[in-house]
C-alpha positions in Angstrom: -25.6 22.8 -128.7 -28.7 22.2 -126.6 -29.5 18.4 -126.4 -33.2 19.1 -126.9 -32.5 20.9 -130.2 -30.2 18.1 -131.3 -33.0 15.5 -130.6 -35.4 17.7 -132.5 -33.2 17.9 -135.5 -32.5 14.1 -135.5 -36.2 13.4 -135.2 -37.1 15.8 -137.9 -34.5 14.4 -140.3 -35.6 10.8 -139.6 -39.2 11.7 -140.1 -38.6 13.5 -143.4 -36.5 10.5 -144.6 -39.4 8.1 -143.8 -41.9 10.4 -145.4 -39.9 10.4 -148.6 -39.6 6.6 -148.6 -43.3 6.3 -148.0 -44.1 8.7 -150.8 -41.9 6.8 -153.2 -43.4 3.3 -152.4 -47.0 4.6 -152.1 -48.4 3.4 -155.5 -46.3 0.3 -156.0 -46.2 -1.4 -152.6 -48.8 -3.6 -150.8 -51.1 -1.9 -148.3 -49.4 -3.6 -145.4 -46.0 -2.3 -146.5 -47.3 1.3 -146.8 -48.9 1.1 -143.4 -45.6 -0.2 -141.9 -43.7 2.8 -143.4 -46.4 5.2 -142.2 -46.0 3.8 -138.7 -42.2 4.0 -138.9 -42.6 7.6 -140.1 -44.5 8.6 -136.9 -42.0 7.0 -134.5 -39.1 9.5 -134.5 -41.2 12.5 -133.8 -43.3 10.5 -131.3 -40.1 9.7 -129.4 -39.0 13.3 -129.4 -42.5 14.7 -128.4 -42.8 12.1 -125.6 -39.6 13.3 -124.1 -37.7 10.1 -124.8 -35.0 11.8 -126.9 -32.5 11.5 -124.0 -33.4 7.9 -123.4 -32.9 7.1 -127.1 -29.6 8.9 -126.9 -28.6 6.9 -123.8 -29.6 3.7 -125.5 -27.5 4.5 -128.5 -24.5 5.4 -126.3 -24.9 2.1 -124.3 -25.1 0.1 -127.6 -21.9 1.9 -128.8 -20.0 1.2 -125.6 -21.2 -2.4 -125.6 -20.0 -2.9 -129.2 -16.6 -1.3 -128.4 -16.2 -3.5 -125.3 -16.9 -6.9 -127.1 -14.1 -9.4 -126.6 -15.7 -11.8 -129.1 -15.6 -14.9 -126.9 -17.3 -18.0 -128.1 -20.3 -17.2 -126.0 -20.6 -13.7 -127.5 -20.2 -15.1 -131.0 -23.1 -17.5 -130.4 -25.2 -14.6 -129.1 -24.4 -12.5 -132.2 -25.1 -15.4 -134.5 -28.5 -16.0 -132.8 -29.3 -12.3 -133.0 -28.4 -12.2 -136.7 -30.5 -15.3 -137.4 -33.4 -13.9 -135.5 -33.2 -10.6 -137.4 -33.0 -12.4 -140.7 -36.1 -14.4 -139.8 -38.0 -11.3 -138.8 -37.1 -9.4 -141.9 -37.4 -12.4 -144.2 -40.9 -13.1 -142.9 -42.0 -9.9 -144.6 -41.1 -11.4 -147.9 -43.5 -14.3 -147.5 -46.8 -13.5 -149.2 -49.6 -13.2 -146.8 -52.7 -15.4 -147.3 -55.9 -14.3 -145.7 -58.5 -16.6 -144.3 -60.8 -15.6 -147.1 -58.1 -16.8 -149.6 -57.8 -20.1 -147.8 -61.6 -20.6 -147.8 -61.8 -19.8 -151.5 -59.0 -22.2 -152.3 -60.6 -25.0 -150.2 -64.0 -24.3 -152.0 -62.4 -24.5 -155.4 -60.6 -27.8 -154.5 -63.9 -29.3 -153.2 -65.6 -28.2 -156.5 -62.9 -29.8 -158.6 -63.1 -33.0 -156.5 -66.9 -33.1 -157.0 -66.5 -32.5 -160.8 -63.9 -35.3 -161.0 -66.2 -37.7 -159.1 -69.2 -36.9 -161.2 -67.2 -37.3 -164.3 -66.2 -40.8 -163.4 -69.7 -42.0 -162.5 -70.8 -41.8 -166.2 -73.8 -40.3 -167.7 -75.3 -39.1 -171.0 -73.6 -35.7 -170.8 -70.2 -36.8 -169.5 -67.7 -34.0 -170.1 -64.9 -34.9 -172.5 -61.5 -34.7 -170.9 -59.1 -32.2 -172.4 -56.6 -33.6 -174.8 -53.0 -33.1 -173.8 -51.3 -30.2 -175.6 -49.4 -31.2 -178.6 -45.7 -30.3 -178.5 -45.0 -27.1 -180.3 -43.7 -27.6 -183.8 -40.4 -26.0 -184.6 -40.7 -22.7 -186.5 -40.5 -23.0 -190.2 -37.4 -21.5 -191.8 -38.0 -18.0 -193.1 -38.8 -17.9 -196.8 -38.9 -15.0 -199.2 -42.4 -13.9 -200.0 -45.5 -14.0 -197.7 -47.6 -16.7 -199.4 -45.4 -19.8 -198.8 -45.0 -19.0 -195.1 -48.7 -18.5 -194.7 -49.4 -21.8 -196.5 -47.0 -23.6 -194.2 -48.7 -22.2 -191.1 -52.1 -23.2 -192.5 -50.7 -26.7 -193.2 -49.4 -27.0 -189.6 -52.7 -25.9 -188.2 -54.7 -28.3 -190.4 -52.3 -31.1 -189.4 -52.8 -30.4 -185.7 -56.6 -30.3 -186.2 -56.5 -33.6 -188.1 -54.4 -35.2 -185.2 -57.2 -34.2 -182.8 -59.9 -35.5 -185.0 -61.3 -32.1 -186.0 -61.9 -31.6 -189.7 
C-alpha cells in the first residue's frame, strides 16, 4: 500500500476519534478542556497535510526500536522513572482547578472586607452587629409514632425548645 495513503487513513481515523471525544465532552467539560481537545483534533490532519507523515512514522519506528533495545540498566531505569514522574506531573496538573487573577482579586477583596467588618465590630458602637450564635447540635430524630398529630407536636416542641434556648419567645 502507498505510504501516503496509509498516512492519510491514520490521520483521518485519529481526527475522527478526537472529534467524537470532543463532541461527547462538549457540554460537560470546562472551556479549557474543550479547547485542548479541539487542538488535539486538528493535529493529526495537520501533520499529514504538512507532509510530516513520514517523519511521524520514522519517529514511531525509532521509538519502537529504542524500546526493543532497552537493557534496563540502572541508568535507564532512572531515566524511565523520571520520564514517568514528569508525565504524571504534566497530566496531573490538568486536574488542579485553575484560579484566574480576577478570582484572586475578588478573594482578597472579600477578605479585606471581612477584616474591616471584624475591626469595626470590635470598636463598639450603638448599632454593633450581634455575633451569630453557634449552631445547636442536631437533636436525634424522634421515634416514629402512629398517627400524624403526636409526631407534629414533638417537632413543634423541639422547635420551641431551640427557640427558648436562644432567647427567642
